[in-house]
Structures are given as structure tokens and as C-alpha cells.
DRENNU-67063 format. One record per atom (N, C-alpha, C, O): x, y, z; residue in one letter. Coordinates in steps of 0.2 Angstrom, whole numbers, plus 5000, padded with zeros to 4 digits. Atoms other than C-alpha are relative to their C-alpha. Layout:
BEGIN
XYZa/...
This chain:
BEGIN
500349965005m/584646805537m/499650065003m/499250045007m/500449944997p/583946985541p/499249984999p/499049954994p/500750015001l/582046975544l/499750034994l/499250014991l/500349965006q/581747105530q/500049954994q/499649974989q/499950045006q/582246965518q/499549945000q/499549904995q/500550054999y/580946845524y/499450024996y/499250074996y/500750005002n/579346815515n/499549995007n/499849975012n/500450014994f/577846815527f/499749935000f/499149914999f/500150074999d/577946635530d/499849985007d/499750025011d/500150024993q/577746525545q/500550035005q/500350035011q/499549974996t/579346595552t/499750065003t/499850075009t/500249934998i/578646775553i/499449995004i/499350025009i/500650014997q/576946715558q/500149975008q/499850005012q/499850034993d/577646605573d/500350065004d/500250065010d/499749954996g/578746755578g/499650055003g/499650075008g/500549954998l/577346875579l/499549985005l/499450015010l/500450034994l/576246755589l/500350005006l/500150015012l/499650014994a/577646725601a/500150075003a/500050075009a/499949944997c/577946905603c/499350035003c/499350065009c/500749984997l/576046945606l/499949975007l/499650005011l/500150034994i/576046815620i/500550025005i/500350035011i/499449984996r/577746865627r/500050075002r/500150095008r/500049924999y/577547055625y/499350034998y/499350074994y/500749985002p/575647085625p/500050085000p/499650114996p/500149935000e/575847265630e/500350044994e/500150104992e/499749975006e/576947305615e/499749984993e/499750024989e/500350025006f/576047205602f/499250005001f/498949964997f/500750004999y/574247235608y/499650024994y/499150004992y/500349975006a/573847335592a/499949944995a/499449944991a/500050065005f/574347185582f/499549955002f/499149924997f/500550044998g/573247075592g/499350024999g/498849984998g/500749985002e/571747185590e/499849994993e/499249984992e/500150015008l/571847165571l/500049934998l/499849914992l/499850065002l/572346985571l/499349955000l/498949955004l/500550055001k/571046855564k/500249934999k/500749924996k/499850075001p/571046665564p/500149994992p/500649954990p/499950015007a/570846675545a/500650034997a/500850014991a/499449985003y/572446765543y/500649955001y/501249964998y/499550054999a/573446615549a/500149954995a/499749934991a/499850065005s/574346475539s/500049945005s/500449945010s/500050064996g/573946305546g/499450005005g/499250055008g/500650014995p/572446235556p/500250015007p/499850045011p/499849994993a/573446235572a/500050075002a/499850105007a/499949934999a/573846415571a/499350045000a/499250085004a/500749975000m/572046465566m/499649995006m/499350035009m/500450024994e/571346375581e/500350035006e/500050065011e/499749974994v/572646445593v/499850075000v/499750105006v/500249935001i/572246625587i/499350015003i/499150055006i/500750004998r/570446585590r/499950005007r/499550035010r/500050014993q/570746525607q/500350065004q/500150085010q/499749944997m/571846675611m/499550065001m/499450095006m/500549955000q/570546795606q/499449995005q/499150035008q/500650014995e/569146705616e/500250015007e/499850035011e/499849994993y/570246705631y/500050085002y/499850105007y/500049934999r/570546895629r/499350035001r/499250075006r/500749974999t/568646925627t/499849985007t/499450025010t/500250024993k/568346825643k/500350035006k/500050045011k/499649984994y/569746885654y/500350074999y/500650105004y/499749935001g/570247055647g/500750004999g/501050064999g/499350005001k/572047005643k/500249944996k/499849894996k/499850065003y/573046885633y/500349955005y/500749975009y/499750054995p/573646715641p/500749994999p/501050014993p/499450025001g/575346665644g/500149934996g/499549904994g/500050075004f/576046505635f/499749945003f/499349915000f/500250054997t/575646385648t/499250005001t/498949954999t/500749995000v/573846455651v/499749994993v/499249954993v/500350015007l/573546465632l/500049934998l/499549904995l/499950075002g/574146285629g/499449965004g/499149925000g/500550044996n/572946215643n/499350024998n/498849984997n/500649975002f/571546335637f/499849974994f/499249954993f/500150035007a/571646275619a/499949935000a/499549904997a/500050074999f/571946095624f/499349985002f/499049934999f/500750024997h/570346075635h/499450024996h/498949994996h/500649985004a/569246175623a/499949954994a/499449954991a/500050045006n/569646045609n/500049925002n/499949884997n/499950074998t/569845875619t/499449964998t/499449914995t/500650045001r/568045825617r/499850004992r/499549954990r/500250005007k/567945875598k/500549954997k/500349914993k/499550045003n/569545795593n/500750005004n/501050055004n/499450004995i/570945735605i/500650014996i/501150044999i/499449995004e/572245725591e/500150074998e/500750104999e/500049935002q/571845905586q/500250045007q/500650085006q/499949974994a/571945955604a/500849995002a/501150045004a/499250014999k/573745875606k/500450044995k/500950074997k/499649965005a/574245965590a/500050075002a/500550115001a/500049934998l/573746135597l/500550015006l/500850065006l/499550004995l/574746095613l/500750004998l/501150045000l/499350005003e/576246055603e/500250064996e/500750094997e/499949935003y/576046215593y/500150055005y/500650105003y/499949954995v/575946325608v/500749995003v/501050045005v/499350014997e/577546235615e/500550024995e/501050054997e/499649985006k/578346275598k/500150085001k/500650105000k/500049935000l/577846455600l/500450035006l/500850085006l/499749994994a/578546455618a/500850004999a/501150045003a/499350015002s/580246405611s/500350054994s/500950044993s/499849955005t/580246535597t/500450065002t/500350095007t/499549954998d/581646655597d/499650074998d/499450084993d/500349935001t/580946835599t/500550065002t/500350115003t/499549954998s/582546925602s/500050064995s/500250124996s/500049955005e/582247025586e/499250035000e/499050044994e/500749985000k/580547085592k/499950074997k/499350094994k/500149945003s/580847265586s/499950004992s/499450034990s/500150015007e/581047205568e/499349974999e/499049994994e/500650035001l/579547095570l/499450055001l/498950054997l/500649954999h/578447235577h/500050054994h/499450064992h/500049965006g/578947335561g/499649974994g/499450004990g/500350045006l/578347195550l/499249985001l/498949964997l/500750034999s/576647165559s/499550034996s/499049994994s/500649975004i/575547285550i/500049974992i/499549964989i/499950035007k/576247225533k/499849934999k/499549914995k/500250075000f/575947045538f/499350005000f/499049964996f/500750005000l/574147085543l/499750024993l/499249994991l/500349975006k/573847185527k/500049944995k/499549934991k/499950055005e/574547045516e/499549945001e/499249924997e/500450064999r/573546905525r/499350024999r/498849984997r/500749985001a/571947015525a/499850004992a/499349984990a/500150005007l/572147035506l/499949924997l/499449914993l/500150075002y/572346845504y/499349975002y/499049944998y/500650024997d/570846815515d/499450034995d/498949994994d/500549975004g/569846935504g/499949974993g/499449964991g/500050035006i/570346855488i/499749935001i/499349914996i/500350074999r/569846685495r/499350005001r/498949964998r/500749994999k/568146745501k/499650014993k/499149994992k/500249995007i/567846815483i/500049944996i/499549934992i/499950065004h/568446655475h/499449955002h/499149924998h/500550054997d/567346545486d/499350024998d/498949984996d/500749985002a/565746655483a/499949994993a/499349964991a/500150015007h/566046645464h/499949924999h/499549904995h/500050075001t/566346455465t/499449975002t/499149924999t/500650034998e/564846425475e/499350034998e/498850025000e/500549965003g/563746535465g/499650055004g/499050065003g/500349954996k/563446665478k/500350074999k/500450115004k/499749945001a/564346805470a/499650075001a/499850125003a/500549954999d/562746915471d/499950025008d/499650075009d/500149994993e/562846905490e/500650035004e/500550045010e/499549974997i/564446985493i/500250074996i/499950084990i/499849945003d/565247155489d/500850004999d/501150015004d/499350015001e/566947125481e/500450065002e/500950065005e/499749944999i/567447305482i/500150025007i/500750035009i/500049994993a/567047325500a/500549955004a/500849975008a/499650054997i/567947165504i/500750025000i/501150025004i/499349985001m/569547225496m/500250065003m/500850075005m/499849944997q/569447395503q/500149995007q/500550025010q/499950024992d/569247325521d/500749975001d/501049995006d/499350034999a/570847225518a/500550054999a/501050055003a/499549945001i/571847375511i/500050045006i/500550075008i/500049954994a/571247475526a/500349975006a/500450015011a/499750034994v/571947355539v/500650035002v/501150034999v/499449974997g/573147445550g/500150074998g/500650105001g/499849935002t/573047615542t/499950055006t/500250105006t/500149954995k/572447695558k/500449985007k/500350015012k/499750034994i/573547595570i/500650055003i/500750055009i/499549954998d/574947735571d/499750065003d/500150115005d/500349944997n/573647865576n/499849995007n/499349965009n/500150014992h/573747875595h/499650065003h/499550065009h/500549954997g/572548025596g/500450065002g/501050075000g/499749934998l/572948205603l/500150005007l/499649985011l/499949984993s/573648255619s/499950075001s/500250124998s/500149934999l/572948415626l/500650045003l/500750095001l/499449974997y/574548445636y/500650014995y/500950064994y/499450005005h/575848405622h/499850034994h/500350054990h/500149985007d/574948445606d/499550075000d/499350084995d/500449945000y/574048605612y/500150054995y/499650084992y/499849955005r/574948725601r/499849984993r/499550024989r/500250035007a/574648615585a/499350004999a/499050024994a/500750005000i/572848595589i/499750064999i/499350074995i/500249935001i/572548775591i/500150034994i/499750064991i/499849975007e/573448825576e/499749974994e/499550014990e/500350045006t/572648695565t/499250025001t/498950044996t/500749995000g/570848725572g/499850074999g/499250084997g/500149935001t/570948915571t/500250034993t/500150094992t/499749985007s/571848925554s/499450024995s/499049984994s/500549985006t/570849015540t/500149954994t/499749954990t/499850055006s/571648885528s/499849935002s/499949884998s/500150074998y/571048735538y/499449974996y/499549914994y/500550035005g/569448715528g/500050044994g/500550084992g/500049975006v/568948775511v/499450055000v/498950045003v/500549955000h/568048935508h/499650004993h/499849974988h/500550015005t/566448935497t/500050044994t/499850034988t/500049955006g/566749095486g/499350045001g/499350094998g/500649964999y/565049155493y/500250045007y/500350015012y/499949964995v/565349305505v/499649985006v/499949985012v/500550024995e/563849265516e/500249945004e/500249935010e/499850074997f/564349085518f/500650005004f/500749975009f/499350004997d/566149125522d/500050045006d/500450035011d/500149974993k/565549245536k/499849955005k/500049955011k/500350054995l/564549105544l/500549955002l/500649935007l/499550054999w/565948975542w/500750034998w/501050024993w/499549965001k/567449095544k/500749964999k/501249984996k/499450045001h/568748945544h/499849954995h/500249914993h/500250045006g/567848865529g/499749935002g/499649925008g/500350074998w/567148685528w/500649965000w/501049954996w/499450044998a/568348575536a/500049934997a/499549904995a/499950075002p/569048405531p/499549955004p/499549965010p/500450054997g/567848265534g/499250025001g/498849985003g/500749985000w/566248375534w/499649984995w/499849974989w/500550025005l/564748315525l/499550064999l/499150075004l/500549945002i/563748465517i/499549984995i/499649964990i/500650035004v/562048415510v/499650064998v/499450115002v/500449955003l/561148535498l/499349974999l/499349924994l/500750035000l/559248495500l/499550044996l/499550104997l/500549965004a/557948545487a/499549954997a/499749894996a/500550045004p/556448475477p/500349994994p/500850014992p/499750015007p/556748405460p/500050064996p/499650104996p/499949955004k/557348525447k/500050075003k/499850125000k/499949934997r/557748665459r/500750025002r/500950045007r/499349975000f/559548695456f/500549975005f/501050005007f/499550034996k/560448575467k/500749994997k/501250014999k/499450005003s/561748535454s/500350064998s/500950074998s/499849935002t/561848715449t/500450035006t/501050065005t/499649974994l/562348765467l/500649965001l/501149995003l/499450044999a/563548615468a/500650024995a/501150034997a/499549985005l/564448675452l/500350075002l/500950085002l/499849944998n/564448855459n/500549995006n/501050035006n/499650014994l/565248795475l/500749974998l/501249995000l/499450035003a/566548685465a/500550064997a/501150064999a/499649955003t/567148835455t/500250055005t/500750085004t/499949954995g/567048955470g/500649975004g/501150015006g/499550034996i/568148835480i/500750004996i/501250024999i/499450005004a/569448815466a/500350074998a/500950074997a/499849945001s/569548995463s/500250045006s/500550095006s/499949974994q/569649045481q/500749985003q/501050025007q/499350024998q/571248945485q/500349954995q/499949924991q/499650055004d/572548835477d/499849935002d/500349905004d/500250074998v/571548675480v/499649974994v/499350014990v/500450035006d/570748545468d/499349975003d/499249975009d/500750024998v/568948485468v/499949934996v/500049944990v/500250065004l/568448305463l/499250005000l/498950015005l/500749995001y/566648315455y/499849934997y/499949924992y/500350075002y/565648145454y/499350024997y/498950035002y/500749995003a/564148175442a/499749934999a/499949894995a/500350075000c/563048025445c/499450004996c/499049954997c/500649995004e/561648075433e/500250024993e/500049994988e/499849975006m/562348185420m/500749974997m/501149955001m/499450025003s/563748145408s/500650055002s/500550105004s/499449964999e/565548215411e/500050064996e/500150124998e/500049945004e/565348325396e/499550055001e/499650115001e/500649964999e/563648395400e/500250045007e/500150105007e/499849974994t/564348435418t/500550054999t/500550115002t/499449955001a/565948515412a/499750064996a/499950124997a/500349945004c/564948625399c/499650055005c/499650115004c/500349964996r/563848685413r/500550045005r/500350105006r/499549974996a/565348725423a/500350064996a/500550114999a/499749955004f/566048825408f/499550064999f/499750124999f/500549945000r/564448925407r/500050045006r/499950105006r/499949974994n/564648965425n/500650055000n/500550115002n/499349965000i/566449025423i/500050064995i/500250114996i/499949955006t/566249125406t/499450045000t/499450104997t/500649965000g/564449185409g/499750004993g/499250044991g/500350025006l/563949115392l/499449965000l/499449925005l/500650055000t/562349025388t/500249944996t/500849944993t/499850065004q/562348855380q/500150024993q/500549994989q/500049985007e/561948935363e/500750034998e/501050024993e/499449965002q/563449055364q/500649955001q/501149964997q/499550054999l/564548915371l/500249964993l/500749934992l/499950045006e/564248815355e/500350034994e/500450004989e/499849965006k/564848955343k/500849985000k/501149975005k/499350015002e/566548935335e/500550055003e/500350115004e/499549964997g/568049005344g/499950025007g/500350065010g/500249984993v/567349005361v/500549965005v/500649995010v/499550044995a/568648875368a/500550055003a/500750045008a/499449964997g/570049005369g/499750055005g/500150075010g/500349964995k/568849125378k/499949975006k/500050005012k/500150044994t/568448995390t/500649995004t/500650005010t/499450014996y/570248965395y/500250075003y/500450075008y/499849934998k/570549155396k/499650025006k/499950055011k/500549994994e/569049165408e/500249965006e/500249995012e/499750044994m/569749025419m/500650035003m/500750045009m/499449974997r/571349115421r/499850075003r/500150095008r/500249944997k/570549285423k/499750005007k/499850045011k/500350014994q/569449225437q/500549965005q/500249955011q/499550034995k/571049145445k/499749935002k/499749925008k/500250074999l/570348965444l/500749965001l/500949924997l/499450034998w/571948905453w/500049935000w/500449894998w/500150074999g/571348735457g/499749974994g/499450004990g/500350045006d/570848595445d/499449975003d/499349955009d/500750034998i/569048535445i/500049934995i/499949944989i/500050075004r/569148345439r/499349975001r/499149955006r/500750025000i/567448285434i/500049924997i/500349914992i/500150075002k/567048095433k/499249995000k/498950005005k/500850015001g/565248045426g/499949935001g/500349884999g/500350075000y/564247885430y/499350014998y/498950065000y/500750015001p/562547835424p/499749995007p/500049975012p/500350014994s/561247845438s/500049935003s/499849884999s/500050074996k/561347705451k/500549954998k/500449894999k/499550045003s/562847635442s/500649995004s/501049955003s/499450004996t/564147675455t/499950015008t/499350035009t/500050004993s/564447665474s/500550055003s/501050064999s/499549964997i/565447765486i/500649975000i/501250004999i/499450045000s/566647625487s/500450014993s/501050014993s/499750005007e/566947635468e/500350074999e/500850084996e/499849935001m/567147825469m/500750015004m/501150045002m/499449994996k/568447805483k/500649974996k/501249994996k/499550035004i/569447685472i/500350054994i/500950064993i/499949955006h/569347815457h/500450065003h/500950085000h/499749944997a/569847955469a/500749995002a/501250035001a/499350024998r/571347865476r/500550004994r/501150024994r/499650015006h/571947825458h/500250074997h/500750084995h/500049935004i/571648005451i/500550055004i/500850095001i/499649954996i/572448095466i/500849984999i/501250024999i/499350025001t/574047985464t/500350024993t/500850044992t/499749995007t/574147995445t/500150074998t/500650094995t/499949935002y/573948185444y/500250045005y/500350115005y/499749964994n/574648235461n/499550065002n/499750115003n/500549954998l/573048325465l/500050015008l/500349975012l/500049984993k/572748415481k/499250025002k/499150085003k/500749994999p/570848395484p/499850025007p/500149995012p/500249984993k/570048485498k/499250005000k/498950015005k/500750015000a/568248455492a/499849954995a/500149954990a/500250055005i/567348315484i/499250014999i/498850025004i/500750005001v/565648335476v/499749944997v/500049914993v/500350075002i/564448185474i/499350034998i/498950045002i/500649975003d/563048245463d/499549954997d/499749934991d/500249984993y/561848185470y/499849935003y/499949885000y/500050064996a/561448065484a/499549944997a/499749894998a/500550045002e/559847985477e/500349964994e/500049904992e/499750035006t/560847935461t/500649955001t/500849924997t/499550054998v/562147835471v/499849935002v/499249935005v/500250074998r/562047645472r/500349995007r/500949995008r/499750024993p/562147585490p/500549955000p/500549904995p/499550055000d/563647485494d/499749935002d/499949885000d/500350064997s/562547355504s/499649964994s/499249994991s/500450045005v/561947215493v/499549955004v/499249905001v/500450044996d/560947135507d/499250024999d/499050085000d/500749995002k/559147125500k/499550015006k/499050045005k/500449994994k/558447115518k/500150075003k/499750095008k/499949944997s/559147285523s/499550054997s/499450064991s/500549955002p/557747415522p/500350064996p/500950084997p/499849945004d/557847565510d/500350055004d/500850095002d/499849944996w/558047695524w/500749995003w/501150035003w/499350014997r/559547605531r/500550014994r/501150034996r/499649995005q/560347595514q/500150084998q/500750104997q/499949935001q/560047785511q/500450035005q/500850075004q/499649974995a/560747825528a/500749984999a/501250025001a/499350035001d/562247715524d/500450044995d/501050054996d/499749965005i/562647825509i/500350065003i/500850085001i/499749944996y/562847975520y/500649985004y/501150025004y/499450024996t/563947885532t/500649984996t/501150004998t/499450025005q/565047815518q/500350064997q/500950074996q/499849945003a/565147985510a/500450045005a/500950075003a/499749974994r/565648065527r/500749975001r/501250005002r/499450044999a/566947925529a/500550024994a/501150024996a/499649985005m/567647965512m/500350075001m/500950074999m/499749934999g/567948145516g/500550005006g/501150035005g/499550014995n/568848095532n/500649974997n/501249984999n/499450045003e/569947975522e/500550044996e/501150044996e/499649965005f/570448105509f/500250075003f/500550114999f/499849934997g/570548255521g/499650054996g/499850114995g/500449965004c/569148335511c/499350015003c/499049975007c/500749994999c/567448415514c/499649964994c/499849964989c/500450035006v/566048315504v/499450045000v/499050055004v/500649965002i/564648415496i/499649954996i/499849934991i/500550055004m/563148305491m/499350035000m/499050025005m/500749985000p/561548375485p/499549945001p/499749885000p/500550054999d/559948275489d/499350034999d/499250095000d/500749985001r/558148275485r/499650005007r/499749955011r/500450004994c/556948325500c/499449964999c/499249944993c/500650045000n/555448225504n/499450044997n/499450104997n/500549965003r/553748265497r/499750055005r/499450105003r/500349954995e/553148345514e/500350065000e/500050115002e/499749945000a/554448475512a/500050044994a/500150104994a/500049975007v/554148525494v/499650075001v/499850124998v/500449945000d/552748645499d/500150055006d/499850105007d/499849964994r/553548715515r/500550064998r/500950054993r/499649945001p/554448885515p/500849985000p/501250004996p/499350024999v/556048805522v/500049935002v/499549915005v/500050074997p/556548625526p/500249995007p/500450045010p/499850014993s/556848545543s/500449935000s/500549904995s/499650064999m/557748395550m/499649944997m/499849894996m/500450065002k/556248285545k/499950004992k/499549964989k/500150005007s/556448335526s/500449964996s/500449964990s/499650045004f/557748215521f/499649944997f/499249915000f/500350055004q/557248095507q/500249935003q/500849915003q/499850074999g/557147915513g/500149985007g/500049935010g/499850024993a/557747925531a/500250065004a/500650105003a/499949944995f/557648045546f/500749995003f/501050045005f/499450014997e/559247965552e/500650044997e/501150054999e/499549965003k/560248065539k/500150065004k/500750095003k/499949934996a/559948225550a/500649995005a/500950045006a/499550014995g/561148145563g/500749994997g/501249985001g/499350015003i/562548115550i/500350064997i/500950074998i/499749945004v/562748275541v/500250055005v/500150065011v/499749944996d/563748425547d/499750064999d/499650105003d/500349945002v/562948555537v/499449984995v/499549944990v/500550015005a/561248555528a/499750074998a/499550115002a/500249945002i/560748695517i/499449994995i/499449954990i/500650005004g/558948705510g/500050054994g/500150114995g/500149965006i/558748775492i/499350024999i/498949974997i/500749984999c/557048865494c/499850054995c/500150094993c/500449955005a/555848955482a/499349985000a/499149924999a/500750015001t/554048975482t/499950004992t/500350014988t/500150005007e/553248955465e/500150074996e/500450084991e/499949935003q/553249145462q/500750025000q/500950054995q/499349994999e/555049155468e/500349974994e/500849994991e/499750045005h/555449015456h/499950034993h/500450034989h/500149975006i/554649105441i/500450064999i/500750074993i/499649945000k/555649265445k/500749995001k/501150035001k/499350024999n/557249165447n/500350035006n/500950055006n/499849984993k/557349215465k/500149935004k/499849885003k/499950064997v/558049085477v/500250025008v/500550085009v/499849994993r/558249075496r/500449945003r/500349885000r/499650054997y/559548975506y/499950005008y/499950055011y/500150014993f/559148905523f/500449955003f/500449895002f/499650044997v/560448835534v/499749975006v/499650005012v/500550034994f/559348715545f/500449955004f/500149935009f/499650044995l/560748605552l/500750034999l/501050044994l/499349985000n/562548665557n/500349985006n/500250015012n/499750034994r/563548555568r/500550055004r/500650045010r/499449964997y/564948685571y/499850075000y/500350115000y/500149935000g/564048845571g/499250025001g/498849975003g/500749984999e/562348945571e/499649974994e/499849974988e/500450025005a/560948865562a/499450054999a/499450105002a/500649965001h/559248935556h/500250074997h/499950124998h/499849945004k/560249065545k/499650004993k/499649954990k/500550005006h/559149125530h/500350054996h/500550114998h/499749965005y/559849205514y/499650004994y/499249964993y/500350005006e/559149265498e/500550024994e/501050044996e/499549995005g/559949265481g/499650004993g/499050004993g/500350015007t/559549245462t/500449944997t/500949924999t/499750055004v/559849115449v/499950024993v/499450044991v/500049995007d/560249125431d/500149934997d/500749914996d/499950075003p/559848955423p/500450004994p/500749944993p/499650015007e/560548995406e/500850005001e/501149974997e/499350004999r/562249035413r/500249965007r/500849975009r/499850054994m/562248915428m/500350045006m/500850025009m/499749964994k/562549055441k/499550015005k/498950025004k/500449984994m/561849075458m/500350055005m/500950045006m/499749954995t/562149215470t/499749995007t/499149975008t/500250004993v/561949225489v/500150085002v/500750105003v/500049934999d/561549415491d/500150035007d/500550075008d/500049974993r/561149445509r/499649965005r/499249925002r/500450044995e/560449375525e/499450035001e/499350105001e/500649974999i/558649395528i/499749975007i/500049925009i/500250024994d/557549365543d/499749934999d/499549914994d/500350065000y/556949195548y/499450005005y/499550025011y/500649994996e/555149185555e/499749935001e/499349904997e/500250074999p/554949015563p/499249995001p/498949934999p/500750014999d/553049045567d/499749994993d/499249954993d/500350015006n/552649065549n/500249944997n/499749914993n/499850065003v/553648915544v/499649945003v/499349905000v/500350054997d/552748805557d/499250004998d/498949954998d/500750005003e/551048865550e/500049984993e/499449984990e/499950025007g/551648825533g/499850064995g/499550054990g/500249945004k/551349005527k/500650014995k/500550064991k/
């Protein structure tokens, strides 16, 4: 019977283990991901544990004879009968036919993924049965299981063999997404690239969400790409209406008048809003990055979307994935940044995530690396950080400044001025202005 018709039973398991021992150079990636919990039967579980222990100690996998002796002597004092059973199992593996190793190699990742899912389900079931459900993160467990083996085929890049593709991709003007703001697109001429985390930092009620919406509509109108927008404080409808005000130039009062819906659609076509902006709302602190990833994966598949940007509005309203009550708040806050950045890498998108600056930064003309709310460690995670700045007088006059205080891939400390129209949810970036660090240091 062809191997493809087998279920992942003991036969496939034994064949893969035998191949790993006999051809470690070809099955090394399988061994890197193999865990004792993935095995069927106590003998197989213990043999895998001993194989991994041997590899950790000696830097390579043992042959059949060495593995049998290693596993046998490790268990003789615990249980002599179990030790004999391990020796018999290794002898069985030594006699296992591995002539179809190519087919087995092709099944290895599917095998690991299936066993990882079974193991995840078991962990969740056990936690609920034992009354420890609040000590685990079910979504994270299943996501880790689904992710098993997803990166095994990525062998990296060769400067010698892949130079042409690397240069063409890295220098392409379509590699990243353009913001729709001329001054920003001058600074990032190749756009915001996949996997970048862009943080918009500002005090409370200082237009973080407004700028995020402007960027979302700018991105969707600049190129034929989609934007996923996760509103973690406002409702989907409120967020969408704010986007319509931005697109049409209407106030909320004007938007509520009869017959405006048709005009809204015409304006979207007039402004060449080629991409779709898909908005999903959550109450504050009710969702995590892991849950957003599940939604994103589903919505991308269902609607055949081509997202190049994900907006998470905003960081402080996201629930940390970690349920460890001993984990300090600063660590959980930094983890949200790390997970958001990983989400961008997974979906090939930049991630735009507004956040609130700390109290010390509120009265300063521009923010710095120390201005992140909750954790200085956030500064080491972000790729781009843009402060939305305004003195009290500037705020009253609807003036705003933008300060690029972190820029991993280009020039930092770039300072711009613009305007804000709160009624129409529009923000402009008009021109670059001087940055005077001496005044900033003095708090002037």
C-alpha cells in the first residue's frame, strides 16, 4: 500500500524515527521539531526523550546500537522491565524498512503538525479537567501547534545565488506601502515594508486614531492593496463613520443627513480607494494579538484580500496574550509589541499601532525613546516611532507636529508640521521643519 494512504499511525511513526537515526543529515529538521509528547506509546516517548538528550550532550543523533545502550542504562535503575522494553523498541526501529525515505520525508511535517495538534488538545482538556483552565492560553497553544513546521522550508538567502532577487525586492518601490503623505513618502521612499512595526505615540485625546485612519485610507488609495483595521476601543460602526468623514470631507452632522450614502460611495471611487479597508471592532481589553491573527487569517481567505497594512488601534487597549499573573506589567506591554511585529511578519504586512506616551512625555515638545507607556523595552522592538506633538496653543489652533524619533531603516529626528480638522477626521503633513534638540533637552 502506498505510504500516502496510511494514517499517521505506529507504522509512519516508526519509519520516521528509523529514518532520523539512519539518515540524520536528511531528517535533521524533523528531529529539531520532534517532541516526546508527539509519540504514540510509552517506549517511543522515552526513546525520543533519550535521543534528544543524547543530541544535546554530544551534538549529534546516536546510531541504533548506541541509542539502545544509552536508553537502556538511563532506565535500568528506575524500572528494569521498562529498560528492556526500550531496548526491544530500538531493535525494532533498526529492522524497520526505510527504503521509501523520500516519501517519509515528505510526510514528516504533516505528521508533526497532526501530533502537535493532538498534544495541544490534550493539554487544554487536561487543564479544564483539573480546574486549571485559567492558567493556560488555549489560543496560543493551538496557534503554536498550527505553526509547527511552517518555517522549515525557508533555507534563508544566498548572497551569491539570490543576489538579483534580493536587490530587485529590496529596492522596489512596491516592496512596502506608501502612506499617502508626500513628506513621509520622501523619507521612506520604498514605503513601510512587510514586518515593520510603526508606533504612533501621543498623549490621550491627541489624534492617534485619527492619524491611523488617515494612514489606512492613504495606503488603500495609493496602491491596490487592502488594510485590516482592528478597532480595540471604538465600535466598528463608529470607526467606519470616522473613515467616511475623512474620505468625504463631511462632518458627522452632514453625514447623518439623508442621501449621503450615495455621495460617500462616489467619493471613494473619486479618490481612487482601490483597496478595501476591513474594520473589526472589539471592546477595550477584550481581545489579544493571537485572536486578531485568527480573525485575519480567516478574513483574508474568505474575501481573498491582499493586505499590506494592519492597524491595531491601539496598543493599550489590547489584552496581553500572557495569562501568567506573575509576569510584570512592563513585560506584558513589551510582549504586545513583539507579538504585533510577529503578526506583520506572518502576513507580510506593516503593522501600524498607536499607543499612549507616558506622563513624563506629555509636557515635552517631542517624545524620546523613554516616552513609551509601560516599558522602555518597547523602543528596542519598534521599527518606526512617530510622535504626534502639539503644545496647548498649537492644539487650540488645530496645529500638529510629527516627530520621527525612531527609524530603524533611515534617518531619525525628522520634524514636520501640519494641521488637523477634528470634524472631518483629516490630518495633513505639510512640510519639514527644524528640530532643535537643545530646546527639547531643556523642556522649552
